[in-house]
N, C-alpha and C positions, 0 to 999 in steps of 0.2 A: 421471368423476373430478372431485374438488373442486378449485376454484381458490382459492389463498390471496391475500387482499387485505390490504394493510398500510396503515393510516391513522396516520401519525406525522409531525408532531404533530397531534393533534386540536385544531383551532383554535376560536376563540370560546369559550374556557374560561379558568379561572384555573389555572395550573400546567402540568405536562407529562404527557401521557397518550398511550399508544400502544395502538391496537386492531388486532388481527389476527383475521380471520374466514376461514372456509372456506365457499365458495359453490358450490353444486351445483344444477343445474337452476333457476337464477335465484333461489335462496333460501339464506340462511345456515344451515348445518348445524352449525357449531361456532364458538366465539368465545373470545378471550383478551384480558384487560385487563391492562395493565402500566403502573404508575406508574414513570416513568423518571428521577425525581430521588431523591437519597439522603435517607432519613429519619434524624433524630437530634436533633430539637428538644429532647427531654427532657434531654439531657445537660448543657446549659448551666444548667439549673435546680437541679441537685444541689448542695446546700450553701448555697443562697441563702435569704434571708428569705422565708417563705411569703407575707407581706403584699405582696411585690413581684412575685409570680409572674404576676399578671394583666397587668402591663405588658410582660412578655416574651411570654407566650402570645398576647396580642392581636395581636402582630406576626407571627404564623404566616401571616397572610393579609391582603391589602389590601382584600378584599371583605367578608367576614363578620367584621369585626374585633370589634365590640361583643360578640358572643355568646361569643367565647373569653374575654374578660375576665369576663363574667357567670358562665360555668362555673367559672372559676378562683377568683373570690372566694367562690362558693358552696361549692367544695371545701374551702377553708380554714375557712369558717364552719361547715360540717358537722363538720370534724375537731375544732374547739376549742369548739363549742357556742355559736355566736352566732346570735341571732334578730334580723333587721333590723326597724326600725319600719315600720308600714304605708305611710307616705309614700315610703320607700325602695323598697318593692315596686312602688308605683304609678309612680314615676319610672323604675325599671328596665323596667317594662312599656311605658311610653311610648317609651323608647329602642328597645326590642325591636320595637314596632310600626312605628316610623319606619324601622328597618332593613329589615323585611320589605317594606314598601310600595315602598321604593326598589329593593331587591334584586330583587324579583319583576318589577317593571316593566322594569328594565334587562335582566333575563333574557329576558322575552317579546319585547321590541322589538329589543334589540341583540345578543343571543346566540343566539336561537332563531327569531325571525321569518323570517330569510332562508332557513331550511330550507323555508318554506312560501310565502314571497312572492318572486315573480320581479321583481326591480327593473327590469330592462330592458323587461319587458312593460308596465310602467307608462307607457312612452313612447307606447303605442298607445291609452291611455285617452281617453275623451271627458270633458273637465273638467265639462261640464254634467251628464252622466249620473253622474259621480263625486259631484258636489255633491248631486244628488237622492238618491243611495244613502246618502251620509253623513248627510244630514238625516233619512232614514228610520230610521237606526240609533240616533241620539241627538241631544240638544240642544246638543252641543258647538259653540261659536260659529265656530270656524275651519272653515267648510264651504261657503263660497261658490264659484261657478264660477271667479271671478277668483283666489281663493286657490289652487285646484288647477291652474289654468292657469299661474300664475307658477311654482309648484313644478315643473311639468312642463318648463317652459322651462329652469329651472336644471339639472334632471336631464339634459335633452337636451344642454346645453352640456358637462356632465361627460363624457357618452358620446362625443360627437363629437370631443372633445379627447383621448380615450383615457385620461383621468385620472379613473377612477371613484372614486378615493380610498377611503373606507370601504366602498364597494360593489365593490371590485375582487376578482378571483379567485373569483367565485361560479360556480355551475353553471347560469348563466342559459340558459333554453331547454330545460332538462332535462325529459324527458317526465313526470316525477313531479310537476311543478308543475301545479296545476289551477285556480288562481284566475283570475277574469276580470280584464282589464286595469284596470278601475275599482277593484276591491278591492285590487289591487296598488298603485295610486296612493295610496289611502287609507293603506295600510300604510307606504309610504315617508314620507308626510307625518307620520304619527304617530311613526314612528321618530325623525324629527328633533325633533318637539315633546317627545318623552319625554326626549331628551338635555337639553333646557332644564329641564324640570320636575323631573327626579330630583335635581338639585343643590340644590333648594329644601327638600325634605322633610328632608334630612339636617341642616339647620340646627337641628333639634330636638336633635341630639347636641351641637352647639356651645353650646346654652343650658344643658343639664344636665350635659354632660361636658367642656365647654371647647373641643372641636375635633372635626373629622371629616376623615379617618378616625382611628382609634385614640383615641376619647374616653376620658376618665379614669374610673376606677372606684375603689371603696374597700371593703376588707374591713370589714363592719359596717354598710354602707349605701351612700349615694351621696355624692360629693365636692362637694356644693353645699348652701348654706343657703337657707332661705326667709324672706324678710322683704319684704312687699309695698311697703314704703316706703324700702328701702335700695338705693342704686344699684349696689352691688357684690354683691347677692344675687339670688335668683330673686324678682323683684318683679312688681308688677302689669303693667308694660309687657312684660316677658319672657313672662309667662304668657299675655297676650293675643296675643303673637306666635306662641306655640306653638299656641294655639287656631286662629288663622288658617291656619297651616301644615297642620294636620290637616283643616280645612274644605276647603282647596284640594286636598289629596291625595285626599280622598274624592270630590270632584267629578271629578278626572282619572280616577280608577279606575272610577267609575260611568259616566262619559260617554265615555271613550276606551278604556281597557284592556279592560273587559268586553265592550262592543259589538264591538271588534275581534276579541277571542278567539272570540266566538260566530260572527262573520261568516266568519272563517277556518275554524273547525272545521266549519262547515256544508258546506264543500266537500271535507272530508277524513274523512268518517264511516267510511270503510273502515279508517282507522288506529285506530278503536276496537276492532279485533280483531287488532292487530299490536303487538308489543313488550311484552306483559304480563310475561313472564319469571316471576320467583319468585311463589309463592303465599303468602308469609309477609311480614307488615308489622309494624313496630315504631315506637312513639312514646314518648319519655320524658316528653312533655307539658310544658306551661309556661303562662305568663300566670296566675299565682296570684291568686285573689280573697279567699282566707281565710288568707293566709300561705303560704310555700312548703312548710311541713311538712304542710299539709293538701291532699293530692293531689285530694281530692273537689271542691275549688274551682277546679281548673284549667280555663281556657277550652279549651286543647288537652289532652284526657285522656291519661293514661299507660296503656299496655297493648300487648299483642301479639295479632295475628290469625294463626292458622296455617291453611294450606290454604284460604284465602279463605272461611273460615267466619265470616260476618258475624253469626251468632247467639251468638258467644262472644268476649269480650275477656279474655285471660289477664293476670294481674297480673305486675308486674316487681319483683323485689327485687334491686337492683344490688349489694348487699353480700353476696349469696349467691355463694360462689366457683365454683359450678357453673353459674351463669347466663351472665354475660358473660365470655367467654374469647377470647384471640387466639392464632392458630396461625401457623406459619411454614413449613409444608410446601413451599410454592411461593414463598416470600419470601426475599430475600437477607439473612437474619439467622440468628443462632444463639441457642439457649436453653441455659442450664444445665439438665442433666437430659434433653436430647434434644428430639425433635420432639413436644412435648406442648402442650396448651392451658394458657395462663397467665391467671389473673385479673389485671386491670390493676394492682392493688396489688402484685402479685409480678412485674409485667412487666419485661422487659429490652430494651435497645436495643443489640445487639451485631452489628456488620456482618459479612457474609460474602458478598462478591460472587463468584459462580461462573459468571456468564453469559458470553455471547460479547462480544467487544470491538467496540463501535460503530465505524464503521457496519456493521451486520449485516443480512442479508436477512430472517431470521425469528428469533423467540424460541425458546429451548429449552424448549418448554412442558411437556415431561415432567419437567423439573427445576425449579429456582427461576427465576421469570421476572418478578418485580416487586419494587419497593421498598416496597410496601404489605403490611402484615400482613393476616391473614384473621380478622376477628372473627366469632364465632358466639354465638347465644343458645340455651342448652341444646342446643348442637350443630347448630342450624338456621341456615342462611343467611337474612338478613332484608333486605328493602327498607326504606329509611328516606327521609323527605322529605315533600313536600306530599301525595302520594297516600296514604302511610301515615298521616299525621296525619288526613286527612279520613276515611279508612276506619275508623280506630280510633274517632274521634269519632262517626261515623255509626253504627257498630255498638254503641257505648256508649249510644246513645239521646240524643245531644245534639240537641235540637230545632232550634237555630239552624243547625247544620251540615246536618241532614237536610233542612230547608226550602231552604237555599241549594243543596245538591247536587241535590235534586229539581227545583228551578226550572230549573237549567241543563240537566239531562237532558231535561226536558219541552220546553224551547226547541229543543234539538237533535234531539228525537224519537229518543232512543237509550235502551237499557235500562241498568240499574245495572251489568251485566256489562261495558259499554263502558268503565267506569272502569279495568279491569284492562288497560291498554294504554298505548302512547305518547301517544295523544290524551288518555286519561284522566289521565295524569300532568300534562300541560300544562294541562288544564282544572282539575284540583285546585289547581294553583298560583294560578290566577286566582280560584277560588272562595274560597280562604282569604285572599287579598288583599282581596277584597270584605268578608269578615267582619272582618278586622283593622282595616280603615278604620272600621268601626262600633265595634269594641271600643275603639279608641284614644280615641274621643270619650267613651266611658263612663269609662275610666280618668282622662281629663283632668277630667271633671266631678267625679269622686270626690276627686281631688287638691284641686280648688278648694273642695269642701265641707269637707274636713278643715282646710284653711287658714282658712276662714271660721269654723270651730268652734274655732279657736285651737290646733290641732295643727300645729306646724311642724317637728317632729322629722324628721330625714333620716338619722340614723346612731346606732348604739349602739357606743360605743368602750370599754365597761366591761371587755371582755376583749381589748382591743387589744394589751396588752403580753404578750410570750411568757412572762413570769414567771407569768402566770395560767393557762398552758396545762399539760396533762399532759406528762410527759417523752416520751411516745410517743403519737401519735394518727394515725388514718386518716380520710380524708374523701373524698367524691365530690361533684362538682358537675355536675348534669344540667341540660340545657336542650335546646331545639329550635332549632338553627341553621336558616336558610332552606332548607338542603339536607338537613336531617334530624337524627336523634338525635346529640347531642354530649355527651361526658362527659370530665371531667378528674378524674384520680385522684391523690391526694397522700398520702404517708407522711411525717410530721413526727417528727423525733427531736431532742430538746434544742433546740427552737426553730428548727431548720433543716430544709430539704427533704432527705429521705433518698431518696425516689423520687417521680417524677412521670411520669404517662403520659397521653397524649391519645388517645382513641378517637373519631375524627371521622366525620361522615356519609359522606364519600367513601371512607373505609376500609371501612365496611360495604358500600357499593354497588359500588365499583370494584376490590375486592381480587381476588387470584387464587383459584382453586379450592382446596379443602381436601384433606386426605389421603384422604377418602372419595370424592373426585372431584366433590363438590357445587359447582356453579357459583355465583358471587355474582351480584348483581343485574344489573350491566352485561352480563356474559357471557350470563346466562340470557335477558335481554330481547332480545338480538340473534338468538337462534336462531329461525328461521322468518321473519325479516325479508326481504321481497323486495328484490332488487337488479336494477334494469333495465339498468344500465351499470356494469360493474366498473371502468371507468376514471374514473367519476364517481359514487362511492358515496354519493349524497345521502341515501338511505334510512337508511344506517348512522348518519350524523350526526343525522338526525331523532330516532332513538331515544336515542342517547347524550346529545344536547343536552337531551332531555326531562327528564333527571335534573339538569340544570344542574351539570355537573362543576366542582368546585373542589378541585384536587389539591394545592395548595401546603401546606396544613396536614396532608395525609395522608402526604406524602413530602418531607422537607427536612432540611437540616443547616445550622447557624449557629454562629458563634463571635462573641461581642460585641466581641472585639479584632481580628477579621480573621484569626485564625490557623486553620490546618487542624485540624479535629477528627478528620478521617479522610482518608486519601489513597488515591486510586485511580490505577492506572497510567495514563499518558497514552496515549490511543488514537489 
């Protein structure tokens, strides 16, 4: 008989997520994913100026803020026919790259590493052996015996005082932990170093966007001017600062993040056969090199892989009403016309909570059980995110990606099939971070070359005024958030927003099953996962965290004046 395990809330994520699984004979046999916040962000945008939408949507999340703004301005630009100057694409790319490097490093060290690293075990490490191991992995300077000895003493003080702080409430000593004490000590050291490093790379956003989080964006380009001799513009000093930030980031990624990823993964190769889940992968693509309209120039290609067929990448037409659709069979919403799939341009956000009143023991999984809708591509559930991006690029013949993926697989001595797993998902995130660190340097040099050649344009505002727009227009803004395919959909009538829908990565991955019973990525990936101790379901967290859940933009409700947009009974 199956045993039901409830993990609520899932911690070390952004937002509110509940996971319920059925465990039988030590393995998960069924799983359910529920977003437990109310969605409704689109409602506050109706009737507003489309040029302001980015400032609202960017605040859907405090983590992946810049990508929501990027998708929003692209949606408006697509609707009214604006092409941004090359420098605007380059600066957007640089902000994109900075976001990825910071976000992926934070995920690996601060949200996911503790699923693999036993902090308390680090107390048993030999600082001298730890130093020798660290120096064998990379040339990172912080690797002396004294450095690790001092860190170990600090950690011992935390443990003996009973105040583990950020390391409290872990499943320390769990039998699923496999790392030697010395690798655990390296992991703890770099956890703390990454906290310091990550706040530096986002200064790129403050240079080009004025601040972080929530940097500024602009329909038609970017909100900064370039003048190498002007103190209030992007000048030579600020450009030099950006160059150094990217140099430092590349050094940290190559000498700390990637060696740590390989060191940890080497002890968990069995997880290369666990947590694969769906066999379908989708990437909207991004990082244009020939303008955003020319998909062939994307560093991250656009496309779909079905049934893990790496010999074929299917094209995506987001404006085809039969491709991207959202369903609500198991979501607490209503649609006009009943339980049918709706293309986002025709999407609705109408609440209909019919579930149990919290606190409750279990979800009513045969009915509606989540505040997330269920998106599908041509009726198929899709996984989105780093693994999807790397697989689509690999299958599309991207030589840079193929070489990077092949190099990691060779070092780990695992086959390509190991990518379809929890471990593969985590490795893919590191691989693309390595690539992005290199690509950022390319975009930076291209921007410098353009400026030296006399091209300092950063925006095109020739179609800025609504009077130049058609009476009715529809647009879609596509990008790749760190967690996967992100799309913003806008319908403009008489210069105002008539409808706005966000279809975000965690909606694709974390949504409930559809009317056909097809599981989404989270649910599917958990089936078959071993669980050694149902009271400490560390393995469930490993697989869920491998997606880097970010739920706030998938399920939420806001009112700019603090009023209730929707009221639920007090439970």
